[in-house]
C-alpha positions as CSV (number, residue, x, y, z in Angstrom):
1,M,108.3,-1.7,109.5
2,P,111.9,-2.5,108.5
3,V,114.3,-2.8,111.4
4,F,116.7,0.0,110.1
5,T,113.8,2.5,110.5
6,R,113.5,1.5,114.2
7,L,117.3,1.8,115.1
8,P,117.1,5.4,116.5
9,E,114.7,4.2,119.1
10,I,116.3,0.8,119.8
11,V,120.0,1.4,119.9
12,P,119.8,4.1,122.7
13,T,117.8,1.7,124.8
14,L,120.4,-1.1,124.1
15,F,123.2,1.1,125.0
16,R,121.4,2.2,128.3
17,V,120.8,-1.4,129.1
18,V,124.3,-2.6,128.5
19,V,126.0,0.2,130.3
20,G,123.6,-0.2,133.3
21,L,124.2,-3.8,133.5
22,L,127.9,-3.5,133.3
23,F,127.9,-0.9,136.1
24,T,125.5,-3.0,138.3
25,L,127.9,-6.0,137.9
26,R,130.8,-3.8,139.1
27,G,128.9,-2.7,142.2
28,A,127.8,-6.3,142.9
29,A,131.2,-7.5,142.7
30,S,132.5,-5.0,145.2
31,I,129.7,-5.0,147.6
32,F,129.0,-8.8,147.7
33,G,132.4,-10.1,146.7
34,I,130.9,-12.1,143.7
35,F,132.0,-12.2,140.1
36,G,135.6,-12.0,141.4
37,G,135.1,-9.4,144.1
38,F,136.5,-6.0,144.4
39,R,139.2,-5.5,141.8
40,G,139.4,-9.4,141.4
41,T,140.4,-10.1,144.9
42,G,137.4,-12.2,145.6
43,E,136.8,-10.1,148.6
44,A,133.9,-7.7,149.2
45,L,134.5,-4.1,150.4
46,E,134.0,-3.4,154.1
47,I,130.7,-1.7,154.8
48,G,130.8,2.1,154.8
49,V,134.5,2.5,153.8
50,W,135.0,5.8,152.0
51,P,135.1,6.2,149.0
52,G,135.1,2.5,147.7
53,W,132.1,1.2,149.4
54,W,129.9,4.2,148.6
55,A,131.2,4.2,145.0
56,A,130.2,0.6,144.8
57,L,126.8,1.3,146.2
58,I,126.3,4.0,143.4
59,Q,127.4,1.4,140.9
60,L,124.9,-1.2,142.2
61,V,121.9,1.1,142.6
62,G,122.6,3.6,139.9
63,G,123.3,0.8,137.5
64,L,120.1,-1.0,138.2
65,L,118.1,2.2,137.8
66,V,119.7,3.0,134.5
67,L,119.4,-0.7,133.4
68,T,115.7,-0.6,134.0
69,G,115.1,3.0,132.8
70,L,113.7,4.2,136.2
71,G,114.7,7.7,137.2
72,T,117.2,7.4,134.3
73,R,118.5,10.8,133.8
74,V,119.1,11.6,137.5
75,A,120.7,8.2,138.1
76,A,122.9,8.6,135.0
77,V,124.1,12.0,136.2
78,I,125.0,10.6,139.6
79,C,126.8,7.7,138.1
80,S,128.7,10.0,135.6
81,G,129.7,12.3,138.6
82,S,130.9,9.3,140.6
83,M,133.1,8.2,137.6
84,A,134.4,11.6,137.1
85,Y,135.3,11.7,140.8
86,A,137.0,8.4,140.6
87,Y,138.9,9.5,137.4
88,F,140.2,12.8,138.8
89,V,140.8,11.7,142.5
90,V,142.0,8.1,142.0
91,H,143.6,7.9,138.7
92,Q,144.5,11.4,137.3
93,P,147.1,12.0,140.2
94,D,149.1,9.1,138.9
95,A,149.6,10.3,135.3
96,L,147.8,12.7,132.9
97,L,146.4,10.3,130.3
98,P,144.0,7.5,131.0
99,Q,146.1,4.9,129.3
100,N,149.0,5.7,131.6
101,N,146.9,6.1,134.8
102,G,144.4,3.1,134.6
103,G,141.5,5.4,134.3
104,E,140.1,4.3,130.9
105,L,137.2,2.5,132.4
106,A,136.3,5.3,134.7
107,A,136.5,7.9,131.8
108,L,134.4,5.7,129.6
109,F,131.8,5.2,132.2
110,C,131.7,8.9,133.0
111,W,131.0,9.8,129.2
112,A,128.7,6.9,128.7
113,F,126.4,7.9,131.6
114,L,126.6,11.5,130.5
115,L,125.3,10.4,127.1
116,V,122.5,8.3,128.7
117,A,121.5,11.4,130.8
118,A,121.4,13.4,127.7
119,L,119.5,11.1,125.5
120,G,117.2,10.0,128.2
121,P,115.7,6.5,128.9
122,G,114.4,5.8,125.5
123,R,111.0,4.3,124.5
124,Y,111.6,0.9,126.2
125,S,112.0,2.0,129.8
126,L,110.1,2.1,133.1
127,D,110.2,5.9,132.9
128,A,108.5,5.8,129.4
129,M,106.0,3.2,130.7
130,L,105.0,5.2,133.7
131,S,104.8,8.3,131.6
132,R,102.4,6.7,129.2
133,R,100.3,5.5,132.1
134,R,100.0,8.9,133.6
135,T,99.1,10.4,130.1
136,A,96.3,7.6,129.7
137,A,95.0,8.2,133.2
138,T,94.9,12.0,133.0
139,P,91.4,13.1,131.6
140,A,91.4,15.4,128.7
141,P,90.4,19.0,129.5
142,E,86.9,19.9,128.6
143,P,86.5,22.4,125.7
144,A,85.8,25.9,126.8
145,T,82.3,27.2,126.1
146,V,81.4,30.7,125.4
């Protein structure tokens, strides 16, 4: 089977994995102070601080769920919503357009996760694997007799 015929099932999976990985790394940086820390300060956010620490927790956990394809649609909707909140509450009051208010990344993540939620996890995900297992474990109904 040529690679080009498999692109429709591979590309959404790759997109989900890359977006999930990038989001996970942002959350890990903010929560653990690694990879440059919160906004490049080298520091971790103080536990429980609203909204930053909670947003970072959504980034870490939601990103991991999307990355692995487990609970993908729900996780992606939550991640998308958190980025919409970040854009409209943190960035948009500074200026109308994303390039003027520093909200490009929040807007991109918001729409990327909305796309993941709409497309679903794809064939290569834990959700798909669990679905195949459930289908294989479910006995076929017996034919009706008259």
